[in-house]
Structure formats: C-alpha cells, structure tokens
C-alpha positions in Angstrom: 0.0 0.0 0.0 2.9 2.5 0.2 2.8 3.0 -3.6 -0.9 4.1 -4.1 0.2 7.3 -5.9 1.8 5.4 -8.7 0.4 3.1 -11.5 2.2 -0.1 -12.2 1.9 -0.6 -16.0 2.9 -4.3 -15.7 6.2 -5.7 -16.9 7.6 -2.4 -18.2 10.3 -2.3 -15.6 9.0 0.3 -13.2 6.1 2.5 -12.0 4.9 5.7 -13.5 3.0 8.6 -11.8 -0.8 8.9 -12.7 -1.7 11.5 -15.3 -2.7 15.0 -14.0 -6.4 15.7 -13.9 -7.3 19.2 -14.9 -10.6 20.3 -13.2 -12.2 23.4 -14.7 -15.4 25.3 -14.0 -16.4 25.0 -17.7 -18.0 21.7 -16.9 -20.5 23.4 -14.6 -24.1 22.3 -15.4 -26.8 24.9 -15.6 -30.5 23.9 -15.4 -32.7 26.4 -17.3 -36.5 26.6 -16.8 -38.3 26.0 -20.1 -41.2 28.2 -19.1 -39.3 31.4 -18.1 -35.7 32.7 -18.2 -34.7 31.4 -14.7 -31.6 29.2 -14.4 -30.4 27.0 -11.5 -27.2 25.3 -10.5 -29.0 22.2 -9.0 -31.7 20.1 -10.6 -33.6 20.0 -7.3 -33.9 23.8 -7.4 -35.3 23.7 -11.0 -37.9 21.1 -10.0 -38.9 23.1 -7.0 -39.2 26.3 -9.1 -41.1 24.5 -11.8 -43.8 23.0 -9.5 -44.2 26.2 -7.5 -44.2 28.7 -10.3 -45.4 26.7 -13.4 -47.9 24.1 -12.1 -49.8 22.0 -14.6 -52.8 19.7 -14.1 -53.0 16.3 -15.9 -56.3 15.6 -17.6 -58.4 13.0 -15.8 -60.8 10.5 -17.1 -63.0 9.2 -14.3 -65.0 6.0 -15.1 -67.5 4.6 -12.7 -65.9 6.6 -9.8 -62.3 5.6 -10.5 -59.7 7.5 -12.4 -58.4 5.5 -15.4 -54.6 5.2 -14.9 -53.9 2.7 -17.7 -53.9 3.5 -21.4 -56.2 0.7 -22.4 -59.3 -0.7 -20.7 -61.9 -3.3 -21.8 -65.5 -2.4 -21.3 -67.9 -5.4 -21.0 -70.9 -3.7 -19.4 -73.2 -0.9 -20.8 -72.1 2.6 -19.9 -74.5 5.2 -18.5 -73.8 8.9 -18.9 -73.3 9.3 -15.1 -70.4 6.8 -15.3 -68.1 9.2 -17.1 -66.6 12.4 -15.7 -63.9 14.4 -17.5 -61.7 16.7 -15.3 -59.0 19.3 -16.0 -59.4 19.1 -19.7 -59.4 21.9 -22.4 -59.6 19.8 -25.5 -61.3 16.4 -26.1 -60.6 14.3 -29.1 -62.4 11.0 -29.9 -61.0 8.9 -32.9 -59.2 12.0 -34.2 -62.3 14.4 -34.0 -62.4 17.3 -31.6 -65.7 17.1 -29.6 -67.2 18.7 -26.5 -67.7 16.8 -23.3 -71.4 16.1 -23.9 -70.7 14.6 -27.3 -67.8 12.5 -25.9 -70.1 11.1 -23.2 -72.9 10.4 -25.7 -70.5 8.6 -28.0 -69.1 6.4 -25.3 -72.4 5.6 -23.7 -73.9 4.4 -27.0 -70.9 2.3 -28.1 -71.3 -1.5 -27.9 -68.4 -3.0 -29.9 -65.1 -1.8 -31.2 -62.1 0.3 -30.1 -62.3 4.1 -29.4 -59.3 6.3 -28.9 -59.8 9.2 -26.5 -57.3 12.1 -26.1 -57.6 14.6 -23.3 -55.5 17.8 -23.4 -54.8 20.4 -20.8 -52.4 23.2 -21.8 -49.9 20.9 -23.5 -50.4 17.9 -21.2 -52.0 15.0 -23.0 -53.6 11.8 -21.8 -54.5 9.1 -24.3 -56.9 6.2 -23.6 -57.9 3.3 -25.7 -61.3 1.9 -24.8 -62.2 -1.5 -26.2 -65.9 -2.1 -26.1 -67.1 -5.8 -26.0 -70.6 -5.5 -24.6 -72.7 -8.6 -25.5 -76.4 -8.1 -26.5 -79.3 -10.1 -25.0 -79.4 -12.7 -27.7 -75.7 -13.6 -27.1 -76.2 -13.8 -23.4 -79.3 -16.1 -23.8 -77.2 -18.4 -26.2 -74.4 -18.6 -23.6 -76.9 -19.4 -20.9 -78.5 -22.1 -23.0 -75.2 -23.8 -23.8 -74.0 -23.5 -20.2 -77.2 -25.1 -18.8 -77.3 -27.7 -21.6 -73.8 -28.9 -20.6 -74.5 -28.9 -16.9 -78.2 -29.9 -17.1 -77.6 -33.4 -18.4 -76.2 -33.2 -21.9 -72.6 -33.2 -20.7 -73.2 -35.7 -18.0 -74.8 -38.1 -20.4 -71.9 -37.6 -22.8 -69.4 -38.5 -20.1 -71.4 -41.7 -19.1 -71.5 -42.9 -22.7 -67.8 -42.7 -23.1 
C-alpha cells in the first residue's frame, strides 16, 4: 500500500505517476427553466421552481368513480352517462375528431363494440386512452346461458357416461 500514488503498468520495468487531472469550471451544469428565463445550479432547485411557479394539471378520465390510470381498458358492461366524468381538460378528441364533453359522453355511452381512442389535453399535457368495447347483446347472453345449462343440465353428464 505504500505506492498508491503510482500506477504499475505491468512488466515495463517500473512504475509511472498517474496523469494529472485538470478540473475546470467550464463543466458546470446549468439547469434552465423552459417556461421562463430562470436558471439553476441544481436540478432540485429547478424542479422546486417548476412545480411552485409553473404548475400543470394532468387531464383526468374518471370512469365509474375511479380515475383511469392505464392507457387501455376493456368495457364489457353498458355505460351510463353518469359513469363518465372528465376533469382538468381543455380539448377532447375522440377517434381524431375534436368534440365537446357532452358529445364524448354520448358517443361512449352508446358504443357496444369496437375500439375508441380518447385524447384529453390540458395546456400541453395530454392523456391518451384506448377503450375496447365488447358488450354482448341479450341474444348472445341467452345463447351462452342455453349452452351452459345444456352442458350442466344433463347433456354433458350423459356424454361422459356414454364414453
């Protein structure tokens, strides 16, 4: 340990001193605020400034009392107009068309099958949701019930006994 200030290059016949490191102030990082002309020497100061002086609110899509936090949801039960609440949103876009809140709610509550893309914007902050509708109609539900009870009600049991 007495030779920690020297580098041993191996079998070259001796040790050599380490190269000099030149520290300069030119590598100082400056963090500028993108919303105003303020600059900061620490990233923490920039984040604090940004959230105190330039707050923004993320658009919210509240469905059946819960905020949607994933980009894709599957809807299998009919939607009522009271199930949908839009908050902190300036612009609403459904499948590429700009609509108002009432039109968005009407479109979603009448949809039974297919995929709908909803974009909510609030002053540059965008949330995108993909809603997949797969709501069965009454005829499909009756057919499933008929097949289910046919299998459990004797048809499947007789089939197993015959085998």
